C-alpha positions as CSV (number, residue, x, y, z in Angstrom):
1,M,41.6,-10.7,-15.6
2,A,40.9,-8.6,-12.5
3,D,41.0,-5.6,-14.8
4,Q,38.1,-6.9,-16.9
5,E,35.9,-7.9,-13.7
6,S,36.5,-4.1,-12.4
7,T,35.3,-2.5,-15.7
8,K,32.0,-4.4,-15.7
9,L,29.1,-2.2,-15.3
10,P,26.2,-3.3,-13.1
11,E,23.3,-4.8,-14.8
12,A,20.6,-2.2,-15.6
13,R,17.5,-2.8,-13.4
14,R,14.5,-2.6,-15.4
15,V,11.9,-0.5,-13.5
16,T,8.3,-0.6,-14.4
17,R,5.4,1.6,-13.3
18,L,2.6,0.0,-11.4
19,I,-0.8,1.3,-12.2
20,R,-4.1,0.8,-10.2
21,L,-7.4,-0.8,-11.5
22,K,-8.9,2.7,-12.5
23,E,-6.3,3.4,-14.9
24,V,-6.2,-0.2,-16.2
25,Q,-9.9,0.1,-16.8
26,H,-9.4,3.3,-18.7
27,R,-6.6,2.0,-20.7
28,V,-8.2,-1.4,-21.9
29,G,-11.9,-0.1,-22.0
30,L,-13.2,-3.1,-19.7
31,G,-15.1,-3.0,-16.6
32,R,-13.8,-4.3,-13.2
33,S,-15.8,-7.7,-13.6
34,T,-14.5,-8.3,-17.0
35,I,-11.0,-7.7,-16.0
36,Y,-11.3,-10.1,-12.9
37,R,-13.2,-12.7,-14.9
38,W,-10.6,-12.7,-17.5
39,M,-7.7,-12.8,-15.2
40,A,-9.3,-16.2,-13.7
41,E,-9.6,-17.6,-17.2
42,G,-5.9,-16.8,-18.1
43,K,-7.0,-13.9,-20.7
44,F,-5.8,-10.9,-18.8
45,P,-2.5,-10.2,-16.8
46,K,-2.4,-10.9,-13.1
47,P,-1.8,-8.1,-10.9
48,V,1.1,-7.6,-8.3
49,Q,-0.2,-7.8,-4.6
50,L,0.7,-4.5,-2.8
51,G,-0.3,-5.7,0.6
52,G,-3.8,-6.4,2.0
53,Y,-6.4,-6.0,-0.8
54,A,-4.3,-3.7,-2.5
55,V,-3.1,-4.6,-6.2
56,A,-1.6,-3.0,-9.1
57,W,-0.6,-4.2,-12.8
58,A,2.8,-3.5,-14.4
59,Q,2.6,-1.0,-16.9
60,E,4.5,-2.9,-19.5
61,D,2.2,-5.9,-19.0
62,I,-0.9,-4.0,-19.8
63,D,0.7,-2.4,-22.7
64,L,1.7,-5.6,-24.1
65,W,-1.6,-6.8,-23.6
66,I,-3.2,-3.9,-25.6
67,A,-0.7,-4.4,-28.2
68,Q,-1.4,-8.0,-28.6
69,H,-5.3,-7.5,-28.8
70,A,-4.9,-4.6,-31.1
71,Q,-3.0,-7.0,-33.7
72,S,-5.6,-9.8,-33.4
73,S,-8.5,-7.4,-33.8
74,T,-7.1,-6.3,-37.3
């Protein structure tokens, strides 16, 4: 039993890249005002607070949002 526990590998940590507003705007093709309005309406992913007024979005959240909107527009 102790042998099984010692052979377990630690869980892989999922690391995501954080992207700032300029890159988010470029990727989704939306302006700052639209992004923040849609966030307030629950139509766009919320950012991660980095400290002070600095925020960034998880790249995988933005990629998922883009993929979902690409499917709904076809």
